[in-house]
N, C-alpha and C positions, 0 to 999 in steps of 0.2 A: 516198313516198320518205321516208326518215329521213335527215338530214345525217349522223348518228353510227353508222355510216359504210357507204357503200355498197361493194360488193366487185366492181366492173366491170373490175378489172385495174390500178387505179392502183399504181404501186410495185411492179409484178409481180416477184417473186422468182423467180430461176431455180431450176430443180430440182437443178441442180449448184452447188456452191459452188466456192470456189477451187480451181484445179487442174483435174484430169481426172476427178473423181469416183470414185476408186479408192484404195484403202489404198496400194498399191505398183504401180500400172499394170497389175495383172492382173484387175481387175474383181472383187475379192473380195467376199464378202457381209458385211453387218453382223449385229448380234445378231438382228434381226427377220428373218433369213432372206432378205433381198432386197439387190440391189447396193448398196453404199454410196453416197450421194449427196455426200459431202464427203470430201475427202482427209483422213485421219486421222493428222496429224502436228501437232507443236506449232507448226510454221511456218503451216499452214493455219488452225489455231485462232485464231492472231494476225492472220492476214490477214482471216478473218472478222470478228474484233472491229474491225479498222480499216476495215471497209466503210462504217461510218456516216460516217467522213471524206468518202468520195467523195459520199455523199449530201448532206451538208451543203454541200460544195463546189458541187454542181450546183444546190441550192435557193438558195443565196446568189446565184449568177449569174442566175438567173431573176428573183428578187426584185429584184436591182440593174440588171434590164434590159440585162445585158451583151450577150446574143446579139443583140438589135435593134439596140444601139448599134454593135456590131462588124459587124453586117451592112448598115449604110448607107454604108460605105466600104470597099473592098477595101485590107487592108494598113494598117489605121489605127494609127499608133503608140500604144503603151500610155499615155504622158502624155496624148494627146488622148482617147483611150478614157476615161481616169479623168476628165478634165474634162467629156465628155459625160455620163458616169454620175453625176457630184458625188461621186467617191471619191478617196481617198488614192492618189496614183501607186504609190507603192512597194508598198502592201498590193494595189492592183490587179494589179501584176505578179506578186505571189505567187499570186493567184487564177488568173490567166491561165496561169501555169506549171502549176498543178494541172490545169486544164481541158485543156491541150495534152497532158499525161501520160495524160488519160483519152480522147484523140482526139477532144475536142468542139471544140477550136479548133486552129489550126495557126499555128505561129511562122512570120512571113515577114520575116526580117531582123529589123528593129527593130519591125515591126508584127504585127498580128494579123488572121488572116482565118478564117472559119467553115468547118468540114468540110461536105460536101455532106450528112451525116446531120443535123448541126445545122441546117441551112438547111431541111431538111424537117420537122424534128420540133420546132424550138424557136423559129421565127419566126412571129409571130402570123398573118401573111398566108397561111401555108401550110395548106391543108385538113387536114394531118396534124399540125398543132401539139399538143404535149402539155405546154406550159408551164402552162396552168391546173391541170392534174392535179398537177404538180410543186409550184406553189404551195399546193395543198390538202394534199399531203403535208408540207410545211413548217410548215402551221398544226398539224399533229398532234404535232410534235416536243415540245412542252411536257407533253403527255399522255403520251407514251411515255416522258420522262424520269422519270415517276412510276411506272413499271410495277412496280418492286419493292414500293412501297406499295400498289399496287392488288391485287397478289397477297396481301399481307400482310392487307389489310382486307376484300377481296372488293368494294370500292366504286370507281367510276370516278374518274379524276383530277379534281382541281379546275380550274376555269376559270382563265385568267390573272388576275394581280393585278387587283383592282376599280379602276374610275376612277369619273369622274362617269357618271351615267345616260346621258348623251348619248355619251360616249366608248365605253361598253359597247355601245349599241345600234349605233353605227358599225362597231365591231370586228365584231360578230355578223353585221351586213349583208354587210361585206366576205369573212367567212369563209364565208357561204352563197353568195355570188357566186363565189367561188372553187371552193367544191365544186360548185355546178351546173355551171359553166363546165369544170371537171375531168371530170365524169361525160358531158358533151356530147362533148368532145374525144375521150375514150376509145371512146365509142360510135361516133364518126364513123370512127376508125382501126381500130376492132376488126372482126371478121368480122361478116357479117350474121346473123340468126337462123337456127340450124341449119336445113337443108333436111329436109323431112320432118316436122319437128316440128308444124307446123300447115298445114292445108291453106286458105289465105286467097284462092284463086281463085274468081272469081265474085262475085255480089253479097254480101257479108258485112259484119258490123259488129264491130270490136275494141274492147275497152277495156284500155288500158294503165294499170294500177292502181300508183300510185306512180311514174309514168313520168317526173317531173321535167323535164328539158329536152325532153322529147318525141323524141329522136333516132331511138330504135329504131322507135316507132310511124310516125314520118315515113318512115323508110327502108322500112318494110314497105308503107305506102301508095304509095310511088313504085314499088315492084317489083309491086304488084298494083292495077292501075288502076281496079277496080270496088270496092276496099276503102274503107270509111268507118270512122273512129276516133275514139275520145275518149281523152285523157289526164286522169287524175284524180290531182292533187297539190296540195300547199301553194300558195295564192295567189301567193306571192313568185316561184315558178317560171313563171308565165305569160309574162312578156315574153321570156325566153329561148326558151321553147317556141314562141311565136309567130314568132320570127325563124327557127328551124328549120324550121317548116312552110312559110314563105314560099322558104327557101333551097332546099328540095328540091321545090317547086312543088306543094304538096298541100294549101295552106291551104283550099281550098274543100270538102276531104273529110275534114278532121280539126278537132276543137274542143278546147279546154281546159275543164275544170272543176274550179274550186277548192274545197278542203274538206280535211277531216280524216278519213282513210278509217275510222279507229276509231270515231269519234264521229258522223258524218254517214251520211245515206241516200246510197246509191250509185245512179248511173243503172242501168237495166236494159234488157234486150232485146237482148243481145249474143250472137253466134255464138261469141266466144272472148274470154277474159279473160286478160291477161298479166301476172305478178308478176316483174320482172326485178331481182334483187338487192335485194329488200325485206324479206323475212322476218328476214334475220339482224340487222337494226336493232332487233327487236322483243323483249321479254322472252317467254320461252317460253309464258307464259300467253295472250299475245295471238295467237300464230301460229294456233291453230285457230279463234278468233274471226275473224280476218282472212280465212283461207281460207273458212269458211263464208259470209261476207258476200260473197266474190268469186264462190263458186258460185251466189249468189242472183241475180247479174246475168245470168245465162246462160239462154238458152232452151232448151227440151229438145233434146238432140242437140248442144248447145254443148260446148266443151272449154275447160279450164283448163290454163295452160302456166306453170309455175314454173321461172325460171333462176336458179340459186345456185351458189355456190362452196362445195362440199361436203366434209366430212371422210369419210375411210374408216370403215367401222363399227369397225374395230380401234383407231381414234383414234391412229394413228401417221403420218398424212400425209393428203394431199400436202403439201407444205410451204406452199404459198400459203394455203390456208384454215386450217392449223395457226398461221400467224402473224397471219392475218386475224382469228382468234378471239381473239388477244390484242389486237387493236385494238377489238374490241368491249367487252373488258374495261376498257380505258382511257377509251373515249368514251361508252360507254351505260349505262344503268341496267337490266341484264339481258339485253343483245343477246348472241347466240352464232351461230357457224356450226354448221348442221345437218349430221347424218350422212345418208347416202344413205338408210338404213332408216329413220331417223327423219322424213326428209320424206315417203317413201312411206307410213308410218303416219298421219302428219298429214293427207295427202291423203285417205285411205280414210276417216279419221274425220270428215272434212269432206263426205262424201258423193260424192267423185270416184271414179267407177267405173274399173276396169282402169288403175291408173296404171303408166306405162311409162317408162324412162329413156332419154335421148339423150345421148351424150358431146357436150360443147360446148366441148371444149378448143380454143385455149388460153385461159387458163392451165391447168395440169393441176387436176382437181377441179371444173371447170365442168360442170354437168349442167343440161339441161332434163327436168323430169318432165311429163308430159301425162297429164290424166286426162279421163273423160268424165262429162256430165251426163245421165243417163238420163231 
């Protein structure tokens, strides 16, 4: 798994923009012959541009721990909330106003209370919490601010301003923690692996290659009592993965193997190998190398499954992978979203027989491609 950056749905963009998704309420088609996904008015264009303000307000609230502090006491007055957060009362009141307008908090007289939605998705004790994914997105803001320069030069955005080596290392550790925690929370909240993609019933062995926090492999083990699995990823991911194995009660049937999947030998003898949102973080030249190595982990008759957020072959959508492609530009050296035809061809070149696709939406564009090892 590459930190820069996975596509498991963090910051998922809606397929419809501001308004009702039509030009004039009639469902008219755009130039590409399909129904317009955005209102084509000056107002909707400006609303789209203002959308970044909502994201910044949400990210600031999460970084300042506003939701946790507000959740500790129902109807907490803003000055007391600001004191608990260590923030300026007037500025905190401005932020609360914005969050109330976004239906993330409720004004209760002079106090603040959380909406039920925020309690479910923004409090750390909730199994559906997505705060880590939001912190991860906040970490990407400096890179996205350099998008125009990235398009101009074709190179990723520079890292934040340098400090001491100790400060840089601490910053990178924090970023990686937020990334892993965000991917874990998205995997917890998201749907299970698509039904019918892989038959993991009966005694079988699964390798989750680049599996990070191990949530997907652990969920598959929990669903298939006779399945044993290994998660292969960078050693720094092991503590979080171990906690997921314990949480889902599968620690006796799943192990973590640390390493670099491009440089190191991979374990072998598996009935299935899974690459979930891994390939887009790699330069194009690495994709066939990694797929061939993945095929080499399988026993004859084994299956490879690749989950990716894929572009249409026409390169005009869906919106989520199209935007995520820009994320690869600003954050990686050569990573990019694949097309459906491109992934099919890459699997065939790696020796996977009979590659077939399974729709894994949401978000739109998510597909699993499955191939066989003969």
